C-alpha positions as CSV (number, residue, x, y, z in Angstrom):
1,M,-2.5,-46.8,19.5
2,P,-3.3,-50.5,19.2
3,A,-5.4,-52.1,21.9
4,S,-2.8,-54.7,22.5
5,L,-0.7,-52.2,24.6
6,A,-3.2,-51.4,27.1
7,Y,-2.7,-51.4,30.9
8,L,-4.8,-50.7,33.9
9,V,-2.9,-49.3,36.9
10,T,-4.5,-49.1,40.3
11,R,-3.7,-46.2,42.7
12,E,-4.0,-46.0,46.5
13,G,-3.5,-42.4,47.8
14,S,-0.6,-40.7,45.9
15,K,1.1,-44.0,45.0
16,W,0.6,-46.5,42.1
17,T,0.4,-50.1,43.1
18,D,-0.6,-53.1,40.8
19,V,-0.3,-53.1,37.0
20,F,-2.7,-55.4,35.1
21,R,-2.1,-56.0,31.4
22,L,-5.3,-55.9,29.2
23,V,-5.4,-58.6,26.5
24,P,-7.8,-58.2,23.7
25,G,-10.5,-61.0,23.6
26,Q,-10.5,-61.3,27.4
27,V,-13.3,-59.7,29.4
28,V,-11.8,-58.1,32.6
29,S,-14.0,-57.9,35.6
30,I,-13.5,-55.7,38.5
31,G,-15.2,-56.2,42.0
32,R,-14.7,-57.2,45.6
33,A,-15.4,-60.8,44.9
34,P,-12.3,-63.1,44.7
35,S,-13.6,-64.4,41.4
36,N,-12.9,-61.3,39.6
37,R,-9.8,-60.6,37.4
38,I,-9.2,-57.4,39.2
39,V,-10.0,-57.8,43.0
40,L,-10.4,-54.6,45.0
41,K,-10.5,-54.6,48.8
42,D,-12.7,-51.6,49.1
43,E,-15.9,-51.4,51.1
44,R,-17.5,-49.0,48.6
45,C,-16.8,-51.6,45.8
46,S,-19.6,-54.0,44.9
47,R,-18.9,-57.8,44.6
48,F,-19.1,-57.5,40.8
49,H,-18.7,-53.9,40.1
50,A,-17.6,-53.2,36.3
51,E,-15.9,-54.8,33.5
52,L,-13.7,-54.0,30.5
53,S,-13.9,-55.5,27.0
54,C,-12.2,-54.9,23.7
55,R,-14.2,-54.2,20.6
56,D,-13.3,-52.7,17.3
57,D,-9.7,-52.2,18.7
58,R,-11.1,-50.0,21.5
59,W,-11.5,-50.8,25.1
60,L,-14.9,-50.3,26.7
61,L,-15.9,-49.9,30.3
62,K,-19.3,-51.0,31.6
63,D,-20.8,-50.5,35.0
64,L,-22.5,-53.7,36.4
65,D,-25.3,-51.9,38.2
66,S,-22.9,-51.4,41.1
67,R,-24.2,-49.9,44.5
68,N,-22.0,-46.8,44.5
69,G,-21.5,-46.4,40.6
70,T,-18.4,-46.0,38.5
71,S,-16.9,-42.8,36.9
72,V,-14.4,-41.9,34.4
73,G,-12.9,-38.6,35.3
74,E,-15.8,-36.5,36.3
75,R,-18.7,-38.4,34.6
76,F,-20.6,-41.4,35.7
77,V,-20.7,-44.5,33.5
78,K,-24.1,-45.4,32.1
79,G,-24.0,-48.4,29.7
80,E,-20.7,-48.7,27.9
81,V,-18.1,-46.0,27.7
82,P,-15.0,-46.0,25.5
83,L,-11.7,-45.4,27.2
84,E,-8.9,-43.1,26.2
85,P,-5.3,-43.3,27.4
86,G,-4.8,-41.3,30.4
87,D,-8.5,-41.8,31.7
88,I,-8.8,-42.2,35.5
89,I,-11.5,-44.8,36.4
90,R,-13.0,-44.4,39.9
91,V,-14.5,-47.6,41.6
92,G,-15.5,-46.7,45.2
93,N,-12.4,-45.2,46.8
94,T,-10.0,-46.8,44.4
95,Q,-8.7,-45.1,41.2
96,L,-7.4,-47.0,38.1
97,A,-5.5,-45.3,35.2
98,F,-6.0,-46.6,31.6
99,V,-2.8,-46.2,29.8
100,N,-1.0,-47.3,26.7
101,D,2.5,-46.5,27.9
102,L,3.6,-47.2,31.5
103,S,5.6,-44.0,31.8
104,Q,2.3,-42.3,32.1
105,A,1.4,-44.3,35.2
106,F,4.8,-43.9,36.8
107,P,5.8,-40.2,36.0
108,D,8.5,-40.2,38.8
109,N,10.3,-43.2,37.2
110,S,9.7,-42.6,33.4
111,Q,13.3,-42.5,32.6
112,L,14.0,-45.8,34.6
113,V,11.1,-47.5,32.9
114,K,12.5,-46.5,29.5
115,T,15.9,-47.7,30.4
116,I,14.6,-51.1,31.5
117,V,12.3,-51.5,28.5
118,G,15.3,-50.7,26.1
119,A,17.4,-53.2,28.0
120,K,14.6,-55.9,27.2
121,G,15.1,-55.3,23.5
122,G,12.7,-52.5,23.1
123,N,9.5,-54.4,23.9
124,P,7.4,-51.8,25.8
125,S,4.7,-54.4,26.7
126,L,6.7,-55.8,29.4
127,T,5.9,-54.8,32.9
128,P,9.0,-53.5,35.1
129,D,10.2,-56.1,37.5
130,P,10.8,-54.8,41.0
131,D,14.0,-56.9,41.1
132,E,15.3,-55.3,38.1
133,L,14.4,-51.8,39.5
134,S,16.4,-52.6,42.7
135,A,19.4,-53.5,40.5
136,Y,19.9,-49.8,39.7
137,E,20.2,-48.9,43.5
138,P,23.6,-48.5,45.1
139,T,24.9,-51.4,47.3
140,T,24.3,-50.7,51.1
141,I,25.0,-52.9,54.1
142,T,22.9,-52.4,57.2
143,H,23.8,-53.9,60.8
144,R,21.2,-54.5,63.2
145,R,21.7,-55.7,66.8
146,K,18.7,-54.5,68.9
147,E,15.0,-56.0,68.9
148,T,13.3,-55.5,65.7
149,K,11.2,-52.3,65.7
150,F,8.1,-54.5,64.4
151,L,7.9,-56.1,67.9
152,A,8.2,-52.8,69.9
153,P,5.5,-51.7,72.2
154,A,2.3,-50.4,70.9
155,D,2.8,-46.7,71.9
156,A,6.1,-46.7,70.1
157,D,4.6,-47.8,66.6
158,E,4.5,-44.5,65.0
159,A,8.0,-43.3,66.2
160,N,9.8,-46.7,65.5
161,L,8.2,-47.2,62.1
162,G,9.5,-43.8,60.8
163,G,6.5,-42.5,59.0
164,A,5.6,-45.9,57.5
165,P,2.2,-46.2,55.7
166,K,-0.9,-47.4,57.5
167,E,-0.5,-50.9,56.0
168,G,3.0,-51.3,57.5
169,I,2.0,-50.2,60.9
170,V,-1.0,-52.5,60.9
171,A,1.3,-55.3,59.7
172,A,3.7,-54.5,62.6
173,R,0.8,-54.6,65.2
174,L,-0.4,-57.9,63.9
175,L,3.1,-59.3,64.0
176,R,3.5,-58.3,67.7
177,L,0.1,-59.4,68.6
178,A,0.7,-62.9,66.9
179,F,4.0,-63.2,69.0
180,E,2.1,-62.3,72.3
181,L,-0.8,-64.6,71.5
182,A,1.6,-67.6,70.9
183,K,3.0,-67.1,74.5
184,A,-0.6,-66.8,76.2
185,P,-1.1,-69.4,78.8
186,D,-4.8,-69.6,78.7
187,P,-8.0,-68.6,76.7
188,A,-8.5,-65.6,79.1
189,A,-5.0,-64.2,78.3
190,V,-5.6,-64.7,74.6
191,A,-8.8,-62.7,74.8
192,K,-7.2,-59.8,76.7
193,L,-4.3,-59.5,74.4
194,A,-6.6,-59.5,71.4
195,I,-8.9,-56.8,72.9
196,D,-6.1,-54.5,73.8
197,G,-4.6,-54.9,70.3
198,L,-8.1,-54.2,68.7
199,I,-8.7,-51.2,70.8
200,E,-5.2,-49.7,70.1
201,G,-5.5,-50.5,66.3
202,A,-9.1,-49.6,65.4
203,P,-11.2,-46.5,66.0
204,V,-13.5,-48.2,68.6
205,D,-14.4,-47.5,72.2
206,A,-15.2,-51.0,73.5
207,A,-14.5,-54.7,72.6
208,G,-15.3,-58.1,73.8
209,V,-14.4,-61.7,73.0
210,L,-17.3,-64.3,73.4
211,L,-16.8,-68.0,73.2
212,M,-19.2,-70.9,72.4
213,K,-19.9,-73.5,74.9
214,R,-20.6,-76.1,72.5
215,D,-20.0,-76.9,68.8
216,L,-22.6,-75.3,66.3
217,P,-24.5,-78.0,64.4
218,K,-24.3,-78.0,60.6
219,D,-27.3,-76.4,58.9
220,A,-28.4,-74.9,62.2
221,K,-32.0,-73.5,62.2
222,P,-32.6,-69.7,63.2
223,T,-34.0,-70.8,66.6
224,E,-30.9,-72.7,67.2
225,L,-28.7,-69.8,66.2
226,A,-30.6,-67.6,68.5
227,T,-30.0,-70.1,71.4
228,F,-26.3,-70.3,70.6
229,A,-26.1,-66.5,70.5
230,N,-27.6,-66.3,74.1
231,E,-25.3,-69.0,75.4
232,L,-22.1,-67.1,74.2
233,E,-19.7,-66.9,77.2
234,M,-18.0,-63.6,77.9
235,L,-14.3,-64.4,78.1
236,A,-13.0,-60.9,78.2
237,S,-14.1,-57.3,77.6
238,R,-12.7,-53.7,77.8
239,S,-14.2,-50.1,77.4
240,A,-11.8,-47.2,76.6
241,S,-14.6,-44.9,77.9
242,A,-16.4,-44.3,81.2
243,T,-19.3,-46.6,79.9
244,P,-18.7,-50.0,80.5
245,Y,-18.9,-52.7,77.7
246,H,-22.2,-53.9,76.5
247,R,-22.8,-57.3,75.1
248,V,-23.4,-57.9,71.4
249,S,-27.0,-58.0,70.3
250,P,-28.4,-61.5,69.8
251,F,-29.7,-60.6,66.3
252,L,-26.1,-59.7,65.2
253,A,-24.5,-62.5,67.0
254,A,-26.9,-65.0,65.3
255,Q,-26.2,-63.5,61.9
256,V,-22.6,-63.8,62.2
257,L,-22.7,-67.4,63.6
258,G,-25.0,-68.4,60.9
259,T,-23.0,-67.0,57.9
260,G,-19.6,-67.4,59.3
261,E,-18.9,-63.9,57.8
262,A,-17.5,-60.7,59.6
263,V,-19.9,-57.6,59.6
264,L,-19.1,-53.9,59.6
265,A,-22.3,-51.7,60.3
266,R,-22.1,-48.0,60.3
267,N,-24.7,-45.3,61.2
268,V,-26.5,-47.8,63.4
269,L,-27.6,-45.1,66.0
270,G,-31.1,-46.1,67.1
271,D,-31.1,-49.4,65.3
272,S,-32.6,-51.8,67.8
273,T,-31.2,-54.9,66.0
274,L,-27.5,-53.7,65.8
275,G,-27.2,-51.1,68.4
276,I,-26.7,-51.2,72.1
277,R,-28.8,-49.4,74.7
278,D,-26.8,-47.3,77.4
279,S,-27.9,-47.0,81.0
280,K,-30.8,-44.7,80.0
281,G,-32.3,-47.0,77.5
282,D,-31.1,-45.1,74.5
283,F,-29.2,-46.5,71.6
284,N,-25.8,-44.6,71.8
285,V,-23.7,-46.9,69.4
286,T,-22.9,-45.5,65.9
287,S,-20.7,-48.3,64.3
288,V,-20.4,-52.0,65.0
289,I,-17.8,-54.8,64.0
290,C,-18.6,-58.4,64.8
291,A,-16.1,-61.0,63.3
292,P,-16.2,-64.9,63.7
293,I,-13.3,-66.5,65.5
294,R,-12.9,-69.5,63.2
295,R,-10.4,-72.0,62.1
296,A,-11.1,-74.3,59.3
297,K,-14.6,-75.6,59.9
298,K,-14.5,-74.8,63.7
299,L,-16.2,-71.8,65.1
300,Y,-14.8,-70.8,68.7
301,G,-16.8,-67.6,69.1
302,L,-17.0,-64.0,68.2
303,I,-15.1,-60.7,68.5
304,H,-17.4,-57.7,69.0
305,L,-16.3,-54.0,68.6
306,Y,-18.3,-50.8,68.6
307,S,-17.8,-47.1,68.6
308,T,-20.0,-44.5,70.4
309,Q,-18.3,-41.3,68.9
310,S,-19.3,-39.9,65.4
311,D,-15.6,-39.0,64.8
312,R,-14.3,-42.5,65.5
313,V,-15.9,-44.5,62.6
314,P,-14.2,-47.8,61.5
315,D,-13.8,-48.5,57.9
316,G,-13.2,-51.5,55.6
317,E,-9.5,-51.6,56.5
318,D,-10.5,-51.9,60.2
319,L,-12.8,-54.7,59.4
320,E,-10.1,-56.4,57.7
321,F,-7.9,-55.9,60.7
322,T,-10.4,-57.3,63.0
323,L,-11.0,-60.3,60.9
324,T,-7.1,-60.9,60.8
325,V,-7.0,-60.7,64.5
326,A,-10.0,-63.0,65.0
327,D,-8.2,-65.7,62.7
328,T,-5.1,-65.2,64.9
329,V,-7.1,-65.8,68.0
330,A,-8.6,-68.9,66.5
331,V,-5.2,-70.3,65.9
332,A,-4.0,-69.4,69.5
333,L,-7.0,-71.2,70.9
334,Y,-6.5,-74.3,68.8
335,N,-2.8,-74.5,69.8
336,L,-4.1,-74.2,73.5
337,D,-6.4,-77.0,72.9
338,Q,-3.6,-79.0,71.4
339,R,-1.3,-78.2,74.3
340,K,-3.9,-79.4,76.7
341,E,-4.5,-82.6,74.9
342,L,-0.8,-83.3,74.7
343,A,-0.4,-82.7,78.4
344,E,-3.4,-85.1,79.2
345,N,-1.9,-87.6,76.9
346,L,1.3,-87.2,78.7
347,D,-0.4,-87.7,82.1
348,V,-1.9,-90.9,80.7
349,V,1.5,-92.2,79.5
350,R,3.0,-91.3,82.9
351,D,0.3,-93.2,84.7
352,E,0.7,-96.2,82.4
353,N,4.5,-96.2,83.0
354,L,3.8,-96.2,86.8
355,Q,1.4,-99.0,86.5
356,L,4.0,-101.0,84.5
357,R,6.7,-100.4,87.2
358,E,4.3,-101.4,89.8
359,Q,3.4,-104.6,87.9
360,L,7.2,-105.5,87.4
361,G,7.5,-105.2,91.3
362,A,4.4,-107.3,92.0
363,T,3.3,-110.6,90.7
364,S,-0.2,-111.1,89.0
365,D,-0.3,-114.7,90.1
366,I,-2.4,-115.6,93.1
367,V,-0.4,-117.7,95.7
368,G,-2.1,-120.8,96.9
369,H,-3.5,-124.3,95.9
370,S,-6.3,-124.8,98.5
371,P,-9.7,-125.7,97.1
372,A,-11.0,-122.3,98.0
373,I,-8.4,-120.3,96.1
374,T,-8.6,-122.9,93.2
375,R,-12.2,-122.0,92.7
376,V,-11.4,-118.3,92.6
377,K,-8.8,-119.0,89.9
378,E,-11.3,-120.9,87.9
379,Q,-13.8,-118.1,88.0
380,I,-11.1,-115.6,87.0
381,A,-10.3,-117.8,83.9
382,R,-14.0,-118.0,82.9
383,S,-14.9,-114.4,83.3
384,A,-11.6,-112.6,82.1
385,P,-12.3,-113.0,78.3
386,T,-15.7,-111.3,78.6
387,N,-16.5,-107.5,79.1
388,S,-18.9,-108.4,82.0
389,T,-18.9,-106.3,85.2
390,V,-17.3,-108.2,88.0
391,L,-18.2,-107.8,91.8
392,V,-15.3,-109.0,94.1
393,Y,-16.2,-109.7,97.7
394,G,-13.9,-110.3,100.5
395,E,-12.7,-109.1,103.8
396,S,-10.0,-106.3,103.9
397,G,-6.6,-107.7,103.0
398,V,-7.6,-110.9,101.3
399,G,-6.3,-109.6,97.8
400,K,-9.3,-108.2,96.0
401,E,-7.1,-106.0,94.0
402,L,-4.9,-109.0,93.1
403,V,-8.1,-110.6,91.6
404,A,-9.0,-107.5,89.7
405,R,-5.3,-107.3,88.4
406,A,-5.4,-111.1,87.2
407,L,-8.9,-110.4,85.5
408,H,-7.4,-107.4,83.7
409,F,-4.1,-109.1,82.5
410,S,-5.9,-112.3,81.5
411,S,-8.4,-110.4,79.4
412,P,-8.3,-108.8,75.8
413,R,-7.8,-105.4,77.5
414,A,-4.5,-106.4,79.0
415,K,-2.7,-103.8,76.7
416,G,-5.1,-101.1,78.0
417,P,-4.8,-99.1,81.2
418,F,-5.4,-100.6,84.6
419,V,-6.8,-97.9,86.9
420,C,-7.8,-98.3,90.6
421,L,-9.7,-95.9,92.8
422,N,-10.5,-96.3,96.5
423,C,-14.0,-94.9,96.8
424,A,-13.9,-94.8,100.7
425,A,-10.9,-92.3,100.8
426,L,-12.5,-89.2,99.3
427,S,-15.4,-87.0,99.9
428,E,-18.4,-87.0,97.6
429,S,-17.4,-83.9,95.6
430,L,-13.8,-85.1,95.3
431,L,-14.9,-88.7,94.4
432,E,-17.0,-87.2,91.5
433,S,-14.1,-85.1,90.3
434,E,-11.7,-88.2,90.4
435,L,-14.2,-90.4,88.6
436,F,-15.4,-87.9,85.8
437,G,-12.8,-85.2,85.8
438,H,-13.4,-81.6,85.9
439,E,-13.0,-78.4,83.9
440,R,-11.2,-75.4,84.6
441,G,-13.0,-73.1,87.1
442,A,-15.5,-75.8,88.1
443,F,-14.6,-75.3,91.8
444,T,-12.1,-73.5,93.9
445,G,-8.7,-74.8,93.1
446,A,-9.7,-76.2,89.6
447,T,-7.0,-74.3,87.8
448,G,-7.1,-76.5,84.7
449,R,-8.9,-79.3,83.1
450,K,-8.4,-82.8,84.7
451,M,-9.2,-86.2,83.2
452,G,-11.2,-88.4,85.4
453,K,-10.5,-92.1,86.1
454,F,-13.0,-93.2,83.7
455,E,-11.2,-91.3,80.8
456,A,-7.8,-92.6,82.2
457,A,-9.1,-96.2,82.0
458,N,-10.5,-95.9,78.4
459,K,-10.0,-99.1,76.5
460,G,-9.0,-100.8,79.8
461,T,-10.2,-101.7,83.2
462,L,-11.4,-99.5,86.1
463,V,-11.4,-100.9,89.7
464,L,-13.6,-99.4,92.1
465,D,-12.5,-100.4,95.5
466,E,-14.8,-100.1,98.5
467,I,-17.7,-99.3,96.3
468,G,-20.1,-99.7,99.2
469,E,-18.8,-96.4,100.7
470,M,-20.1,-94.5,97.6
471,S,-22.7,-91.9,98.1
472,P,-26.3,-92.3,96.4
473,T,-25.7,-89.2,94.2
474,I,-22.4,-90.7,92.8
475,Q,-24.2,-94.0,92.5
476,A,-26.7,-92.6,90.3
477,K,-24.2,-91.1,87.9
478,L,-22.1,-94.2,87.9
479,L,-25.0,-96.3,86.9
480,R,-25.6,-94.1,83.8
481,V,-22.0,-94.6,82.7
482,L,-22.1,-98.3,83.3
483,E,-25.2,-98.5,81.1
484,G,-23.1,-97.0,78.2
485,H,-24.1,-93.3,78.4
486,A,-21.9,-90.4,78.0
487,F,-20.9,-88.2,81.0
488,E,-19.8,-84.7,81.5
489,R,-16.8,-83.5,83.5
490,V,-17.6,-81.5,86.6
491,G,-18.3,-77.9,85.4
492,G,-18.3,-78.9,81.7
493,S,-20.9,-79.4,79.1
494,E,-19.0,-81.5,76.6
495,P,-20.2,-85.2,76.5
496,V,-17.6,-87.7,77.1
497,K,-17.9,-91.3,76.1
498,V,-15.5,-94.0,77.2
499,D,-15.1,-97.8,76.7
500,V,-14.3,-99.2,80.2
501,R,-14.6,-102.5,82.0
502,A,-15.7,-101.9,85.5
503,I,-14.6,-104.3,88.4
504,A,-16.2,-103.4,91.8
505,A,-14.7,-104.6,95.1
506,T,-16.2,-104.4,98.6
507,N,-16.0,-105.9,102.0
508,R,-19.7,-105.0,102.7
509,D,-22.8,-107.2,102.2
510,L,-24.2,-105.1,99.4
511,E,-27.6,-107.2,99.6
512,Q,-27.9,-106.1,103.2
513,E,-26.9,-102.5,102.1
514,V,-29.8,-102.5,99.6
515,A,-32.2,-103.8,102.1
516,E,-31.3,-100.9,104.4
517,G,-31.5,-98.4,101.7
518,R,-27.8,-97.3,101.7
519,F,-27.0,-98.7,98.2
520,R,-29.2,-98.4,95.0
521,R,-31.0,-101.5,94.0
522,D,-30.5,-101.0,90.2
523,L,-26.7,-100.3,90.6
524,Y,-26.3,-103.6,92.7
525,F,-28.1,-105.6,89.9
526,R,-25.8,-103.9,87.3
527,L,-22.7,-104.7,89.3
528,H,-23.8,-108.1,90.3
529,V,-23.2,-109.8,86.9
530,V,-20.3,-112.0,87.8
531,E,-19.6,-112.5,91.5
532,I,-16.2,-113.6,92.8
533,V,-15.9,-114.2,96.6
534,V,-12.4,-114.3,97.9
535,P,-12.0,-116.4,101.0
536,P,-10.3,-115.1,104.2
537,L,-6.9,-116.6,105.0
538,R,-8.4,-118.5,107.9
539,K,-10.7,-120.3,105.6
540,R,-7.8,-121.7,103.6
541,P,-5.1,-122.7,106.1
542,E,-3.5,-125.1,103.5
543,D,-2.2,-121.8,101.9
544,I,-0.5,-120.4,105.0
545,T,2.7,-122.3,104.7
546,E,2.9,-121.5,100.8
547,L,2.3,-117.9,101.4
548,A,4.9,-117.7,104.3
549,K,7.6,-119.2,102.1
550,Y,6.6,-116.9,99.2
551,F,6.9,-113.7,101.4
552,F,10.0,-115.0,103.2
553,E,11.8,-115.4,99.7
554,K,10.5,-112.0,98.5
555,Y,11.8,-110.0,101.4
556,V,15.0,-111.9,102.0
557,R,15.8,-110.9,98.3
558,E,14.9,-107.4,98.8
559,T,16.6,-106.8,102.2
560,G,19.7,-108.8,101.6
561,R,19.3,-110.6,105.0
562,K,21.1,-114.1,105.4
563,L,18.2,-116.0,106.9
564,R,17.6,-119.5,106.4
565,G,13.8,-120.0,107.1
566,Y,11.3,-120.4,109.9
567,T,11.5,-122.6,113.0
568,Q,9.0,-125.4,113.4
569,R,7.4,-123.4,116.3
570,A,6.9,-120.3,114.1
571,I,5.1,-122.3,111.3
572,E,2.7,-123.9,113.9
573,Q,2.1,-120.5,115.4
574,M,1.3,-119.1,112.0
575,Q,-1.0,-122.0,111.2
576,R,-2.9,-121.6,114.6
577,Y,-3.2,-117.8,114.3
578,R,-6.5,-116.6,112.8
579,W,-5.1,-113.6,110.7
580,P,-7.7,-110.9,111.3
581,G,-5.8,-108.9,108.6
582,N,-5.6,-111.8,106.1
583,V,-2.8,-111.9,103.5
584,R,-2.0,-108.2,104.0
585,E,-1.2,-108.8,107.7
586,M,0.8,-111.9,106.9
587,K,2.8,-109.9,104.4
588,N,3.6,-107.1,106.9
589,V,4.4,-109.6,109.8
590,I,6.9,-111.5,107.7
591,E,8.6,-108.4,106.3
592,R,8.9,-107.0,109.9
593,A,10.2,-110.4,111.1
594,I,12.8,-110.6,108.5
595,V,14.0,-107.1,109.1
596,L,14.3,-107.5,113.0
597,A,15.2,-111.2,113.2
598,Q,18.4,-111.7,115.3
599,G,19.0,-115.4,114.4
600,E,19.3,-117.4,111.4
601,Y,15.7,-118.6,111.6
602,I,12.4,-116.7,112.2
603,D,11.1,-118.0,115.6
604,V,7.8,-117.3,117.5
605,D,9.3,-114.3,119.3
606,D,9.9,-112.6,115.9
607,L,6.4,-112.8,114.8
608,M,4.5,-109.9,116.4
609,L,1.0,-111.0,115.9
610,S,-2.1,-108.9,116.5
611,K,-4.7,-109.4,119.4
612,L,-7.6,-108.1,117.2
613,P,-10.4,-110.4,116.6
614,T,-11.3,-111.6,113.0
615,T,-14.4,-110.1,111.1
616,G,-15.9,-113.5,111.3
617,D,-15.0,-114.6,114.9
618,T,-18.6,-115.0,115.8
619,L,-19.4,-117.0,112.8
620,D,-16.3,-119.1,112.9
621,T,-16.3,-120.0,116.6
622,P,-17.0,-123.8,116.8
623,P,-20.2,-124.6,119.0
624,V,-19.9,-125.5,122.5
625,S,-20.4,-129.2,123.2
626,G,-23.5,-130.0,125.0
627,T,-26.8,-128.3,124.9
628,S,-27.0,-126.8,128.4
629,F,-25.2,-123.8,129.7
630,S,-22.7,-124.1,132.7
631,P,-22.5,-120.8,134.5
632,L,-18.9,-119.6,135.4
633,S,-17.6,-116.8,137.6
634,L,-15.5,-114.1,135.9
635,D,-12.5,-115.2,137.8
636,E,-12.9,-118.8,136.5
637,M,-13.3,-117.4,133.0
638,E,-10.3,-115.4,133.2
639,S,-8.2,-118.2,134.8
640,R,-9.2,-120.6,131.8
641,H,-8.5,-118.0,129.2
642,I,-5.0,-116.9,130.6
643,L,-4.1,-120.7,130.9
644,A,-5.1,-121.3,127.2
645,T,-3.0,-118.4,126.1
646,L,0.0,-119.4,127.9
647,R,-0.3,-123.1,126.5
648,A,-0.8,-121.5,122.9
649,T,2.4,-119.6,123.2
650,N,4.3,-122.5,124.9
651,W,4.3,-120.5,128.3
652,N,6.1,-117.6,126.5
653,K,5.0,-115.0,129.1
654,S,5.9,-112.0,127.2
655,Q,4.1,-113.1,124.1
656,A,1.2,-114.2,126.1
657,A,1.1,-110.8,127.9
658,S,1.1,-109.1,124.5
659,F,-1.9,-111.2,123.4
660,L,-3.8,-110.5,126.6
661,G,-3.0,-106.8,126.4
662,I,-1.5,-106.6,129.9
663,E,1.8,-105.9,131.3
664,R,4.3,-109.0,132.1
665,S,4.2,-108.1,135.8
666,T,0.4,-108.2,135.8
667,L,0.4,-111.6,134.1
668,D,2.8,-112.9,136.8
669,R,0.4,-111.7,139.5
670,K,-2.5,-113.4,137.8
671,I,-0.6,-116.7,137.4
672,K,0.2,-116.6,141.1
673,R,-3.4,-115.7,142.0
674,Y,-4.9,-118.5,140.0
675,N,-2.1,-121.0,140.8
676,L,-1.4,-121.7,137.2
677,V,1.3,-124.2,136.6
678,E,3.1,-125.3,133.4
679,Q,2.4,-128.8,132.6
680,P,5.4,-130.9,131.6
681,R,5.4,-132.1,127.8
682,G,5.2,-135.6,127.3
């Protein structure tokens, strides 16, 4: 029989599987390595086990110093052995038949093979095509309405699969597990599903999933591998016996992390490097599987399985099953990371949309043309194009955020996010979380990862309002970030680096705070690069009329009221008033007056002004004429003050009583007591 008609047919159990055509002049290698011509997934097969070659029209088999040897029939191969048709070659647990006629390898279908070969023109060298074999089967139509049996619960595998081979059952389990992992809401659920599937599908007693806290560097040294092995975080574990799960040994974990390859070790009882001690200190583990959870170049962690019973020993197929589950878990974890990233990006987009809507409803222009406010506008124009940190001083309500907004939208970062945070509104722990974000489980209520304001403001501007209220601990961490260092989320270990321009705002004297030890000196100098002082409204009375007109037009347009303006008395009253709440107070006073006004014009009675003193009353009070002090009685002081208030309100007793903080009837009694009389105008 010529050598050109030689075939090698592999057999698994009682069934023949693959058919390989042997071509003279080509050396056919057999082994476990993927570079072989014939690849055998057999744990007892060496990476390069044996090879076949044709010489003098005969095929010769040679063992390549394999670990478990090669045999033909009952004899082991030493050197080169010639093959005869019908010889059975044994490589590990695999059998291969060397034949010249395919009917010898398919005894149950020999007539069918001859029929197909004849139909092809009598060329017996052609391998039967499965599609052509199926053409000789009768036509059948199957209807299926219920859920597929491959997604049935695990305890119904054997019954539903109807006596299918082990490969089919394993494939069904993997398919069902992949569907479940795709629906898992978090890494812990992924790990639990994987462990349940592994214990049900492999002869092991316990399983654990361990995740890495940080990425493994390239070309990690043995000492680094040992450190990473000890840092592995237990995500989930389960034991099918009364003995609880024991963590993987550091040696085995370091080996798998370093090589990135799965390991199956059997007969490890008493091995101090691979085994695990029980509560008595004895090594009671007989077999161990450790597989990396990896996707592309990223290593997520390890899956660790072991058996403590001599009659439950995993084999190579179980190792393949574990590795497949590990790769599926890696895909599930990757998808969860992508889902979190998408959710975070969606939050950023929502915040940006909200900011844009707010910007559409509020002008970024600063109203006023007084020398004081003109100076502020010039400072904004000079500092906006830079990345310098700006410290905005001013009393509450003067418009510090409006200055920060003008700085942002006049800068190259105008297309980036504009984020504001009031440091006085949160406790220390919440402020740290708001600034730098937190990881899932960092504290009670942290059910997921949250981006901080620094991350949300990346490539944009972050305004830290009332920064003088910040605690010293947060001040220290803020200083590092402002210096360009990366930071970590609360409860996290992954460094986060951002590109943010910081604008700080405060109504406190930070120099005084530094002197009294309540504010860090180094942080003050880091913030005090550019200083913009926003003057209070009482310091720029020239702008009061312009601001009153601006707010009047704004709220008349919003409310739809048919008002025509202010009375002259109302304008004069607003100019005399000291506005302790600054522009914010004026905005609210005018809005309330427009809503409640009964006439066509807003009059003095419509302006419900406060009696609170301004922050700078002491400093702003003009000096008393004269150098000597003239003693006065309290009655005289009260009489003068009531008379001055009545004159300021044009003897509007209701308004004067409101300013004085007394009832109208009380004011009438005091007017009568002090003989106060309204002077005629003239």
